[in-house]
C-alpha positions in Angstrom: -1.3 -21.2 -7.5 -3.6 -18.4 -6.7 -5.0 -16.0 -9.3 -6.1 -12.4 -8.9 -7.4 -10.0 -11.5 -6.7 -6.3 -11.7 -9.6 -4.4 -13.3 -9.8 -0.7 -14.1 -12.8 1.3 -15.1 -12.7 2.7 -18.7 -11.5 6.3 -19.0 -10.0 8.4 -16.2 -11.8 6.7 -13.3 -14.4 8.1 -11.0 -12.8 11.3 -9.7 -9.3 11.5 -11.1 -7.6 10.3 -7.9 -4.9 7.6 -8.2 -6.5 4.4 -9.4 -10.0 5.4 -8.5 -12.2 3.0 -10.5 -9.6 0.2 -10.1 -9.7 -2.9 -7.9 -8.3 -6.4 -7.4 -10.4 -9.5 -7.4 -9.4 -12.9 -6.1 -10.3 -15.7 -8.5 -11.0 -19.1 -7.2 -9.4 -21.1 -10.0 -6.6 -23.6 -10.5 -5.6 -22.7 -14.1 -5.3 -19.5 -16.2 -8.2 -20.8 -18.3 -10.4 -21.3 -15.3 -9.4 -17.8 -14.0 -10.2 -16.3 -17.3 -13.7 -17.9 -17.4 -14.4 -16.8 -13.8 -13.3 -13.3 -14.5 -15.6 -13.1 -17.6 -18.5 -14.4 -15.5 -17.7 -11.9 -12.7 -17.5 -9.0 -15.2 -20.8 -10.0 -16.8 -22.6 -10.3 -13.4 -21.0 -7.3 -11.5 -19.4 -4.9 -13.9 -21.8 -4.5 -16.8 -24.4 -1.7 -17.1 -23.6 1.7 -15.7 -20.0 1.8 -16.8 -17.6 -0.5 -18.6 -14.1 -1.7 -17.8 -11.1 -0.6 -19.9 -8.5 -3.0 -18.6 -8.3 -6.4 -17.0 -5.1 -8.3 -16.1 -4.9 -11.7 -14.5 -1.9 -12.5 -12.3 -0.8 -15.9 -11.1 0.5 -15.7 -7.5 2.8 -18.4 -6.2 3.5 -16.9 -2.9 1.6 -14.3 -0.8 2.6 -12.8 2.5 0.5 -10.9 5.0 2.3 -7.8 6.0 1.9 -6.7 9.7 1.2 -3.0 9.0 0.3 -2.3 12.6 3.8 -3.3 13.6 5.4 -1.3 10.8 3.5 1.8 11.9 4.6 1.3 15.5 8.2 0.9 14.2 7.9 4.1 12.2 6.6 6.0 15.2 9.4 4.6 17.4 12.0 5.6 14.9 10.6 9.1 14.7 10.5 9.5 18.5 14.1 8.3 18.7 15.1 10.8 16.1 13.3 13.6 18.0 14.9 12.5 21.3 18.3 12.4 19.8 17.9 15.9 18.3 16.7 17.2 21.6 19.6 15.6 23.4 22.2 17.0 20.9 20.7 20.6 21.4 20.9 20.1 25.2 24.5 18.9 25.0 25.5 21.8 22.9 23.9 24.2 25.4 25.6 22.3 28.3 29.0 22.5 26.6 28.6 26.3 25.9 27.6 26.9 29.5 30.4 24.7 30.8 33.0 26.6 28.9 31.5 29.9 30.1 31.5 29.0 33.8 34.6 26.9 34.1 36.9 30.0 34.0 
């Protein structure tokens, strides 16, 4: 099992944007107790001083999957282009049908 910790800066965060002052940390541990100890050490070493944290949550992850975002964005763009092309074709067909009726007489 893999462990990650979600930590958030105390208060509103740094500039009031969504989750500014929040981050996820991968913990190299095999048990919740080890993960807790590692998180405590990490907070002491890296997150003490200038500001303090207001929240920390440790999550145990059984499965993780890398998401191919590049491919997703390509798919989104292709879908949008198809929609635009279809709309353009529908407008052209409507004009064609209107002209066809007008000049078939």
